[in-house]
N, C-alpha and C positions, 0 to 999 in steps of 0.2 A: 388863185395859183400864183406861183413866183413867174414873173417874167423876165427879170434880169437881176443877176448878182454882181457885185462889184467890191471886191476885198481891198482893204487897205489897213493901215498900221493899226488903228484903232478900232476896227470892226468891220462888218459886211453890209454895205447898203444893199437893200433889197427893194426892187419895185414890183408891186402885185399888179397883177393883170386887170383887176376892177377896182383899185382902190389905192391910189398914191405910194408913197415909200416911206421906208423907216430904216435905222439903222441899228443892228444887233451885234452883240458880242460874238456869237457863234450862230451858226445856221447847221442844224442837223436834219437831214433828209430822212424820212421815214415813209416815203411814198411809193413802195411796192417795186415789183418786177420791172415795170417800165418807167422808173423813176425819171422825172423832169428835172429834179434837182440834181441827179447824177450826169444827165446830158449837159446841163449848164455848166458843170464845174469839171467834169472829168471827160467830157467827150460822148460820142454817139454810142448808143446801146451794142450796136454791133461790134464795138472792141471787147466787150465783156460778156456777151450773150453765148451761151452754149446750148444749142437746141439737141433735145433728147430723143427726137424721133416720134414725137406724138403730138396730136392736136386733139382739143375737146370741146364741146359745146355744154355749157350749163343752163338751166332754165327751170321754171316751175310749170306744174301741169296740176290739173284736178286729181285730188287722191280718189280714185276709183278702185283702188286695190287693197283698200282695208288695212294699209300700213300704219303701224304705231310704233315710233321711235325704234324703228328697224330699217335694214337695206336688205335690198334684194338685186342680184346681179345676173346678167345673162354674158357668156363670152364665145368667142370664136377667135382662132387665131388673127391677131391684129385687130380685132374690134371688141369693144366692151360696151354694154348699156346697163346703166345703174339707177334705180330708183331708191330714194332714200327719204324716210320721214324723221324730222327732228323732234317731233311731239305727235299730239293727236289733233292734227289740224285738217282743214279742207284741202290744202295743197301739199304736194310733195315736190322735191326736187329730182328732176332729171337730169342725167349726166351721160354724154354720148362721148366716148374716146376712142381715137383709132391712130393705127402707125401710118406715118408717110415721111418717105425718105428726105424730102426737102420740105421747109415751111411754105405754106401757101400764101405769100406775100401779095398776091392779088386781091385774096379775099380779106385781108385784115381791115380794111376801112369800109367794107361793103357787106352790111348784114345779109342783103339777100344773095350774095354769092357765098357767104358762110352757109346759109340755109342749103343752098344747091348742092354745095359741096358735100355736106353731112349727108343729105338724101342720097345722093350718088354712092357714097361709100356704104351706107346701110341698106340699099336697096336690095330686097330679097330676104332680109333678115327676120326671124321668126320671133318668138316670145312676144313681149309687149313692144317690140321697137316699131312696128307700123303706127301704133296709136302715139308713140312717143314722136314719131316724124310728123305727124298731123299737128300735134301740141306745138312742136318747134316752129311750123309755119306762122302760128297765130301769137306766139310767145312775145310780151312786150319787154322782158328783160333777159333776152340771150345775152350771154356772156361767151365768147370765143376767143380762143388763144392758143397758143403752142406750150407744150410742156418743156420747159427749160431752166437752167441755171443761171446765176450771175456769177462769175469769176473775176475778182479784181485783184490787181497787185498791191494796191493800198486802198483804205476806205476813208483816208481823210486827205485833205489838201488845203494848208492854210488854216482858215477858221471855219471851214466847211467840213462835215464827217457824215457818214452815211450808216444807218444800222438797219437790221432787218433784211427784208427782201431786196430793197434797194441797194444793199451791198453784197449780200451772199445767199439769193434765193436758193434752196437746195432743191426745189420743185417738190409737188405733192406726192411724187413717187416715194419720196423719204418718210413722209408725214411728220416732218420735222419743221415745216415752215414756222408755225407759231412758236415753238420752242427755242428754236435759234433766235428769232426777234426779241423773245421776253429776257433770254439768258444775255444777248448782246445790249438790249437797253440796260440792264442791271450794270453788266461789266463796264460800259460806257459811262454811266452816270457814277459810279464808284470811282472810276479812274479819274474822272474830270474833279470829283469831289476831294480825291486823296492827294493828287500831284499839285506842283507849285504853279501851273500855267495849263493852258489848253494843249500845247504842242507835246508836253510831257504826258498830258492825260489821253491824249488821241494815241499816242505811241504805246502806252501802256494797254489801254483798250484793244489794240491788234495783236500787241504781242502775246496778251493773255488768253486770247479769244480764239486766234486764227486757227490753232490746232485742232480745237473743237468742232468748228465750223467745217472745216476741211475733211475731218473725219466723218462726219455727218453727210456731207455732200457726196462722199464717196460710197455711201450705202445705195446708190442708185444701182440697179441691177443685182444687188445681193439680197438673199433671204427673203423677207416679206416686202422689200421694196420692189420686186419683181412682179408687180401685181398685174401686168398687162402683156402677157406673152405673145410673141408673134408667130410660134410654131405650135402645131398639135401637141409635140412632145413636151415642150417648156410649159403648156397649159396644163398638160396632166401633172406634171411636176409642182407646179404653183398649187393646184387643188391638193394633191396630196399634203403639201406643206401645210396648207390652211386648215385641213381636217386634223391634224397633228398637234395644233398650236396649243390646245388644253394639256397635252401630254408631255410637251418637249422640256427635257431637262433645262436647269441654268447653265448658262455658258461656263466651261470648265475653267477657265481663268480670265481674268481682266473683267474689264467693265464693258456693257454694251455702249455702243456709240452714244446713245442718248442720255448716259449717265457719265460719260468720261471727263466731265468738269464738275469738279466741287467748287461750289460758288464760294469765294472768300468774303470774309468779314472785313471791309475796308476801315482803315484808320484815318479818320477825316482830319484835315487840317483844322487846327484851332484858331 
């Protein structure tokens, strides 16, 4: 990983944590929600982090449920447990999501505190949750985090730019993280290739992509982005919406958020 960045007129000097230094024309940070590149160049994550009121734990466990390429979910207001199989394997993915007013900062660097917190929140839950909690205790691949977005006023600074979750994580509540990353990478690459220098390329990338990004980030809490309700009434409405997905008519006007940007064909400099 990158240890230090130093920009100058002709490039960026990069020192790597485990192996020397190199100079690059540009540095593009695509290192996720908790981007280290972003912190080095733009400042601490707290400046750009928007907490959305949920925490989650993901891990794998034995597939004793007979799941094959399918997902099953248990819900109560403010709590959700999910089992999903991406294939016909011996393991399935477990996912425990819960609402929390403030981020549990004391648990971020302590896996045992994370396990204790999840067990406390889901104590007394039915369905397959007790077995999931037991598996959570032994899981060696636990991933715990908060549900959040990254909102930045600018995605570039000098010769350093960000793309994907590092620049504009929408959160999994939108289902658009991978899509935004792919669209952003295409727009960034095309803009750099089409413009006369990196400054113009970075500016074009942001100018032509930001509205699409913001529109998708704003889907949190709307329609099928309201996946984990915190009240019984909202949960009933969510279930009604999910049951009607197959029969819902197309939108009366305009494009849905995920189709709001038509990818341009860039004219590359000769």
